[in-house]
C-alpha positions as CSV (number, residue, x, y, z in Angstrom):
1,M,-35.1,-66.7,47.5
2,S,-33.4,-70.0,46.1
3,C,-35.6,-71.8,44.1
4,D,-36.3,-75.3,46.0
5,K,-35.3,-79.2,44.2
6,L,-38.2,-81.0,44.8
7,A,-39.1,-84.9,45.7
8,I,-43.0,-84.9,44.6
9,V,-44.9,-87.5,46.8
10,V,-47.5,-88.8,44.7
11,K,-50.0,-92.4,45.3
12,G,-49.5,-93.7,42.0
13,Y,-48.3,-92.7,38.0
14,P,-48.8,-92.3,35.3
15,R,-52.4,-92.5,36.2
16,L,-54.9,-91.2,33.7
17,S,-57.6,-90.8,36.2
18,E,-55.2,-87.8,37.4
19,T,-54.7,-85.4,34.8
20,F,-54.4,-82.9,37.4
21,I,-51.4,-84.1,38.9
22,A,-49.4,-84.8,35.3
23,Q,-50.5,-81.2,34.0
24,E,-49.5,-79.4,37.2
25,I,-45.8,-81.0,36.6
26,L,-45.2,-80.7,33.2
27,G,-46.1,-76.9,34.6
28,I,-43.3,-77.1,37.3
29,Q,-41.1,-78.8,34.3
30,Q,-41.5,-76.0,32.2
31,A,-41.3,-73.1,35.2
32,G,-37.4,-74.6,35.2
33,I,-38.2,-76.2,38.8
34,P,-35.7,-79.0,39.7
35,Y,-38.1,-82.1,40.4
36,R,-38.1,-85.8,40.5
37,I,-41.7,-88.0,41.1
38,V,-41.4,-90.6,44.4
39,S,-44.1,-93.0,43.5
40,L,-46.0,-95.4,46.2
41,R,-47.2,-97.7,43.3
42,H,-45.9,-98.6,39.8
43,P,-48.9,-97.9,37.2
44,T,-51.9,-100.2,36.6
45,D,-53.6,-98.0,33.9
46,K,-53.0,-100.1,29.8
47,K,-53.1,-95.8,28.4
48,R,-51.2,-93.2,29.0
49,H,-52.1,-89.0,28.0
50,P,-49.9,-87.8,25.7
51,I,-49.1,-85.0,28.8
52,H,-47.0,-87.9,30.5
53,E,-44.5,-88.4,27.7
54,R,-43.6,-84.8,27.1
55,I,-42.6,-85.6,31.6
56,M,-39.1,-85.9,31.6
57,A,-38.6,-86.5,35.4
58,E,-36.8,-89.3,37.2
59,I,-39.3,-92.0,38.8
60,D,-38.3,-93.7,42.2
61,Y,-41.0,-97.0,42.8
62,L,-41.2,-97.7,46.4
63,P,-41.2,-100.4,47.6
64,E,-45.3,-101.0,47.4
65,Y,-44.8,-103.9,49.9
66,V,-42.7,-105.1,52.1
67,Y,-42.7,-108.9,51.3
68,Q,-41.7,-107.8,47.7
69,E,-38.8,-106.2,48.6
70,P,-37.4,-106.8,52.0
71,M,-33.7,-106.5,51.8
72,R,-34.3,-102.8,50.0
73,V,-36.7,-102.0,53.1
74,F,-33.7,-103.7,54.8
75,R,-31.3,-101.4,53.5
76,G,-33.7,-98.3,53.4
77,W,-33.6,-98.7,57.4
78,L,-29.9,-99.4,57.8
79,K,-29.3,-96.1,56.3
80,A,-31.7,-93.7,58.1
81,R,-31.5,-94.8,61.3
82,K,-28.2,-92.7,61.5
83,M,-29.7,-89.9,60.5
84,P,-30.4,-87.1,62.6
85,G,-34.7,-87.2,62.5
86,Y,-34.9,-91.1,62.7
87,R,-35.6,-91.0,66.2
88,R,-38.3,-88.5,66.1
89,A,-40.3,-90.5,63.1
90,R,-39.7,-93.9,64.3
91,N,-41.5,-92.2,67.9
92,I,-45.0,-90.2,65.8
93,W,-44.6,-93.4,63.3
94,W,-44.8,-95.6,66.5
95,Q,-47.5,-93.1,67.9
96,D,-50.1,-92.7,64.7
97,Y,-49.3,-96.7,64.5
98,R,-51.6,-97.0,67.8
99,R,-54.2,-95.3,66.9
100,D,-54.3,-97.2,63.1
101,R,-53.0,-100.1,63.7
102,T,-53.4,-101.2,60.0
103,P,-50.9,-103.1,57.4
104,N,-50.9,-99.4,55.5
105,R,-49.9,-97.4,58.5
106,A,-46.7,-100.1,58.7
107,R,-46.1,-99.9,54.9
108,R,-46.0,-96.2,55.2
109,F,-43.6,-96.0,57.2
110,A,-40.9,-98.6,55.6
111,Q,-42.0,-96.1,52.3
112,A,-40.1,-93.8,54.1
113,L,-37.6,-95.2,55.2
114,V,-36.7,-96.6,52.1
115,M,-36.8,-92.3,50.1
116,A,-35.2,-91.2,53.0
117,A,-32.3,-93.4,52.2
118,E,-32.4,-93.4,48.6
119,L,-32.9,-89.7,48.0
120,P,-30.5,-87.8,46.2
121,N,-28.5,-85.0,48.4
122,D,-29.9,-82.1,46.5
123,I,-33.4,-82.4,47.6
124,T,-34.7,-79.4,49.2
125,R,-38.1,-79.9,49.8
126,I,-41.1,-82.9,49.6
127,Y,-44.1,-81.9,48.3
128,A,-46.7,-84.7,47.8
129,H,-50.2,-85.3,46.6
130,F,-53.0,-86.1,48.4
131,L,-53.1,-85.8,52.6
132,H,-53.3,-89.4,53.3
133,T,-51.5,-92.3,52.5
134,P,-48.9,-89.7,50.1
135,A,-48.5,-87.3,52.9
136,S,-48.0,-89.7,55.9
137,V,-44.8,-91.3,53.9
138,A,-43.6,-87.9,52.9
139,R,-44.1,-86.7,57.1
140,Y,-41.8,-89.0,58.5
141,A,-39.1,-89.1,55.3
142,A,-38.7,-85.6,55.2
143,I,-38.6,-85.4,59.2
144,I,-36.1,-88.8,59.2
145,R,-34.0,-85.7,56.6
146,G,-35.0,-83.1,58.5
147,L,-36.8,-81.4,55.0
148,P,-39.2,-78.7,54.8
149,W,-42.1,-80.9,53.5
150,C,-45.9,-79.7,51.8
151,C,-49.1,-80.8,50.5
152,S,-51.6,-80.6,48.3
153,A,-55.1,-81.8,49.1
154,H,-58.1,-82.7,47.5
155,A,-61.0,-85.1,48.1
156,K,-61.3,-88.3,49.2
157,D,-57.7,-87.7,51.6
158,I,-59.1,-85.2,53.0
159,Y,-63.2,-86.2,54.0
160,T,-62.3,-90.3,54.6
161,S,-59.3,-89.3,56.6
162,E,-59.4,-89.2,60.5
163,D,-59.3,-85.3,61.5
164,W,-56.6,-86.2,64.6
165,D,-54.0,-87.4,60.9
166,M,-54.5,-84.2,59.3
167,R,-53.8,-82.3,61.9
168,E,-50.8,-83.4,62.8
169,K,-49.8,-83.3,59.4
170,L,-51.0,-79.7,59.3
171,A,-48.7,-78.8,62.3
172,D,-45.6,-79.9,60.1
173,M,-45.8,-79.3,57.7
174,D,-44.8,-75.6,56.0
175,W,-47.9,-75.2,54.1
176,L,-51.4,-76.5,52.4
177,V,-53.0,-76.1,49.6
178,T,-56.2,-77.3,47.8
179,C,-58.3,-77.2,45.6
180,T,-61.6,-76.1,46.5
181,K,-63.4,-73.3,48.7
182,A,-65.3,-76.1,50.3
183,N,-61.7,-77.9,51.4
184,V,-60.7,-75.3,52.4
185,D,-62.7,-74.3,55.4
186,H,-62.7,-77.8,55.8
187,M,-58.6,-77.8,56.5
188,Q,-58.4,-74.1,58.6
189,K,-60.8,-75.2,61.2
190,L,-58.2,-77.6,61.6
191,A,-54.8,-76.2,61.3
192,D,-53.2,-74.4,64.4
193,D,-52.3,-71.7,61.6
194,P,-55.1,-71.1,59.5
195,A,-53.1,-68.9,57.3
196,K,-50.9,-72.1,56.2
197,V,-54.3,-73.0,53.8
198,N,-54.9,-72.2,50.9
199,L,-57.2,-72.5,48.1
200,L,-55.0,-73.2,44.2
201,Y,-57.5,-75.1,41.4
202,H,-56.2,-76.9,39.8
203,G,-57.8,-75.1,36.6
204,L,-57.1,-76.2,33.1
205,D,-54.5,-75.1,30.0
206,F,-56.5,-73.6,27.8
207,S,-54.3,-74.8,25.0
208,R,-55.1,-78.4,25.0
209,F,-58.8,-77.3,24.1
210,P,-59.7,-75.7,20.7
211,E,-60.5,-72.4,20.8
212,E,-63.6,-72.4,18.7
213,L,-66.9,-74.1,20.5
214,P,-67.9,-77.0,18.2
215,D,-71.2,-76.2,15.2
216,R,-73.4,-78.1,17.4
217,S,-76.4,-79.7,15.2
218,P,-79.9,-77.9,17.4
219,R,-80.7,-82.0,18.4
220,D,-83.9,-82.6,20.5
221,G,-83.8,-85.6,21.1
222,R,-88.0,-85.8,18.4
223,D,-85.7,-87.9,15.8
224,D,-84.7,-91.3,16.5
225,N,-82.6,-91.5,13.9
226,N,-80.4,-87.8,15.2
227,R,-80.3,-88.4,18.9
228,V,-79.0,-86.4,21.4
229,T,-75.2,-87.8,22.8
230,I,-75.9,-87.5,26.5
231,L,-71.7,-87.5,27.3
232,S,-69.9,-88.6,31.4
233,V,-66.7,-89.0,32.0
234,G,-65.3,-90.6,35.5
235,R,-64.3,-93.4,36.7
236,L,-66.7,-96.7,37.6
237,V,-66.6,-96.1,41.6
238,G,-69.7,-95.5,43.7
239,K,-69.0,-91.9,44.3
240,K,-69.1,-90.7,40.9
241,G,-73.5,-92.0,41.6
242,Y,-73.7,-93.7,37.6
243,D,-76.8,-96.1,39.7
244,D,-78.6,-93.2,39.8
245,L,-77.6,-92.0,36.6
246,L,-78.8,-94.9,34.8
247,R,-82.4,-94.8,36.9
248,A,-82.9,-91.5,35.8
249,L,-81.8,-92.0,32.2
250,A,-84.1,-94.8,32.1
251,D,-86.9,-92.5,33.9
252,L,-86.5,-89.9,30.9
253,P,-89.8,-89.5,28.9
254,K,-90.2,-92.6,26.3
255,D,-91.0,-90.0,23.1
256,L,-87.3,-88.6,23.6
257,H,-84.1,-90.6,21.9
258,W,-81.2,-90.0,23.6
259,R,-77.4,-92.0,23.3
260,F,-75.5,-92.2,26.9
261,V,-71.7,-92.4,26.2
262,H,-69.6,-93.3,29.5
263,I,-65.8,-92.6,29.4
264,G,-63.8,-94.0,32.4
265,G,-62.1,-96.9,33.4
266,G,-63.2,-98.9,37.0
267,N,-65.2,-102.9,37.0
268,G,-68.4,-101.8,34.5
269,D,-69.8,-105.1,34.5
270,K,-72.6,-103.9,37.4
271,Y,-73.7,-101.1,35.6
272,K,-73.8,-103.0,32.0
273,S,-76.1,-105.3,34.1
274,L,-78.0,-102.4,35.4
275,A,-78.3,-101.0,31.9
276,E,-80.3,-104.4,31.1
277,D,-82.1,-104.9,33.6
278,L,-83.3,-101.0,33.0
279,G,-83.9,-101.9,29.4
280,I,-81.6,-99.0,28.3
281,A,-78.4,-101.0,27.6
282,D,-79.3,-100.7,23.6
283,N,-78.6,-96.9,23.9
284,C,-75.6,-96.9,26.2
285,D,-71.8,-97.2,24.9
286,W,-69.6,-97.6,26.9
287,Q,-66.5,-96.5,25.8
288,G,-63.3,-97.3,29.1
289,P,-60.6,-95.4,29.7
290,R,-59.7,-92.4,27.0
291,D,-57.2,-90.3,27.3
292,Q,-57.2,-86.3,27.6
293,K,-57.5,-85.6,24.1
294,E,-59.8,-88.4,23.4
295,V,-61.7,-86.7,26.4
296,I,-61.7,-83.8,24.6
297,A,-63.1,-85.2,21.5
298,A,-66.2,-87.3,22.9
299,C,-66.9,-83.3,24.5
300,Q,-66.9,-81.4,21.5
301,S,-69.3,-84.4,19.7
302,A,-71.3,-84.5,22.9
303,D,-74.5,-82.8,23.1
304,L,-75.6,-82.7,26.9
305,F,-72.6,-83.6,30.0
306,V,-73.9,-85.0,33.1
307,L,-71.8,-86.2,35.8
308,A,-73.8,-87.5,39.0
309,S,-71.7,-87.1,41.6
310,R,-72.2,-88.0,45.6
311,V,-71.1,-88.5,49.3
312,E,-70.7,-92.5,49.8
313,K,-71.4,-93.6,53.6
314,D,-67.4,-93.4,54.0
315,G,-67.2,-89.5,53.5
316,D,-65.8,-90.2,49.7
317,R,-66.7,-87.5,47.4
318,D,-65.1,-85.8,44.4
319,G,-64.1,-82.2,44.8
320,L,-64.6,-80.3,41.9
321,P,-64.2,-83.1,38.9
322,N,-61.8,-81.4,36.5
323,V,-64.2,-83.0,33.4
324,L,-66.5,-80.7,34.3
325,M,-64.2,-78.3,34.1
326,E,-63.1,-79.9,30.6
327,A,-67.0,-80.3,29.4
328,Q,-67.7,-76.4,30.0
329,L,-64.8,-75.6,28.8
330,C,-65.6,-77.3,25.6
331,G,-68.9,-75.7,25.4
332,L,-71.4,-78.1,27.0
333,A,-74.6,-77.7,29.1
334,A,-73.8,-80.0,32.5
335,V,-76.0,-81.5,34.6
336,S,-75.0,-82.7,38.1
337,T,-75.6,-82.6,41.7
338,A,-75.1,-79.5,44.3
339,I,-72.5,-81.4,46.4
340,S,-69.4,-80.6,48.0
341,A,-67.7,-77.9,45.6
342,I,-69.0,-78.1,42.2
343,P,-71.3,-75.0,43.2
344,E,-68.4,-73.3,42.8
345,L,-67.8,-74.0,38.8
346,I,-72.2,-75.0,38.0
347,T,-74.4,-72.3,39.2
348,D,-78.2,-73.7,38.4
349,G,-80.1,-72.4,35.8
350,L,-76.5,-70.4,34.1
351,N,-74.5,-72.3,32.8
352,G,-76.3,-75.7,34.1
353,K,-78.3,-77.6,35.9
354,L,-77.7,-78.7,39.5
355,V,-80.3,-81.2,41.4
356,P,-79.8,-83.1,45.3
357,E,-77.1,-86.2,44.9
358,R,-78.9,-89.7,45.2
359,D,-82.7,-88.5,43.3
360,P,-82.6,-89.9,40.6
361,K,-86.0,-88.4,39.4
362,L,-85.1,-84.7,40.1
363,L,-82.0,-85.9,38.0
364,S,-84.1,-87.4,34.7
365,L,-85.8,-84.0,35.3
366,A,-83.2,-82.1,34.7
367,M,-81.5,-84.1,31.9
368,A,-85.2,-83.9,30.5
369,E,-85.4,-79.7,30.3
370,L,-82.2,-79.8,28.1
371,I,-82.8,-82.6,26.1
372,S,-85.5,-81.2,24.5
373,N,-83.9,-77.2,24.7
374,P,-80.9,-77.3,22.1
375,T,-81.4,-73.1,22.1
376,L,-80.9,-73.4,26.3
377,R,-78.3,-76.1,26.1
378,D,-76.0,-73.3,23.6
379,Q,-76.5,-70.5,26.2
380,M,-75.5,-72.7,29.2
381,G,-72.4,-74.1,27.6
382,R,-71.3,-70.7,25.7
383,K,-71.9,-69.2,29.6
384,G,-69.6,-72.0,31.0
385,N,-66.5,-71.5,29.2
386,E,-66.8,-67.9,29.3
387,I,-67.0,-69.0,33.4
388,V,-64.1,-71.6,32.8
389,R,-61.7,-69.1,30.7
390,R,-62.4,-66.2,33.3
391,D,-62.5,-68.0,36.2
392,F,-60.1,-72.2,36.4
393,S,-57.2,-71.3,34.1
394,F,-54.3,-73.0,35.0
395,Y,-51.4,-70.7,34.4
396,T,-53.1,-68.6,37.7
397,G,-52.4,-71.6,40.0
398,M,-49.2,-72.5,38.7
399,K,-48.0,-69.2,39.0
400,E,-48.6,-68.9,42.9
401,L,-47.3,-72.6,43.0
402,A,-43.8,-71.8,40.9
403,R,-44.2,-68.3,43.8
404,R,-44.6,-71.2,46.5
405,F,-41.6,-72.7,45.6
406,G,-38.4,-69.9,44.9
407,A,-38.1,-70.6,41.1
408,D,-36.3,-66.9,40.4
409,R,-36.8,-66.9,37.2
410,A,-39.4,-65.2,35.3
411,F,-42.9,-67.3,35.0
412,D,-43.9,-66.8,31.8
413,K,-47.7,-68.1,30.6
414,S,-46.1,-68.9,27.3
415,T,-44.3,-71.9,28.4
416,L,-47.1,-73.4,28.8
417,G,-49.2,-75.6,27.2
418,Q,-46.5,-75.5,24.3
419,P,-47.2,-78.4,21.5
420,A,-44.7,-81.5,21.9
421,A,-43.0,-82.1,18.6
422,E,-43.9,-83.7,16.0
């Protein structure tokens, strides 16, 4: 089987919050699979991960909005309308638009026209990350060009999309991979052929992490001059539950001394204001976005990791957050919520504590237990490291993905994670 030449469709590139996509793209590059990136949006993050500097792909940025590049969209239409699959793609889009009369749905077809018109002739497969907008653009463009396509689905894209939309995409694509068992179960119920849906954990590239666990101080929260550091990494958005976490921190016993460190983007004003109202602002350190190297360093120096994930009213939720795996690989005990695929990594009482979502009281009790018990934290952190190294290797998933793309050369584990030349 010959190796595919990929067009990888992403919503935006590069993005600090999507390290797992950058890691996979680098793995595709290191496996010798030809590819280019097609991005629906331009980057907005001011920082970049070091991994982005190692990705050598050509990047095509599609028009974010039709009014910004109307002539480019018009030229795309003139060329695409002469392609054999144009009529079918237009009819499918029109059926979709009748059920979803939004500017976003119209924009997806315009972007697909440009993509189909501008994509090099040697591309043999389109591969989309996320089953919502990127998969729509990929689907329309693939039909226009007469190319096979496939998709990697994650969390928000699955649980906020309409069933009819996902069902019809699954019928059109060759295969779909998704990053949790919970997602697989959900998607197989929608697929005409359940065998199309497969589990593929993102996993971690262990070469980016120190092999030895840090020698952490046995802090137990009793010394105000040697406080326990509680770390959380995530965007300041509803599904991460930071208002629940702040209320849980405020409910900790007054004789426990702690420091809360947050890393992540988003609008932090309302959370900082809430911390002020709760009387814990002096204990909170809001560090903003950081690259992966800085996140790993923060995990190495912290004592406890907490993520209060929850399901939002529109269905948006985490899948299996990479930051939980990163914290565990660094030997951090974790406190989180028993939603989505988090229990696929964290077993309550073994490598961390799980509590119900939206329950600051129980979250506070779980944190208090681990803050005051450094021996238990250490045991759980070491077990978490063992579990991640056993079950969540990036290499295992990347090898399977390379096979799906028909990589015809030996896929050597040693090619992954090579440090960039200094």
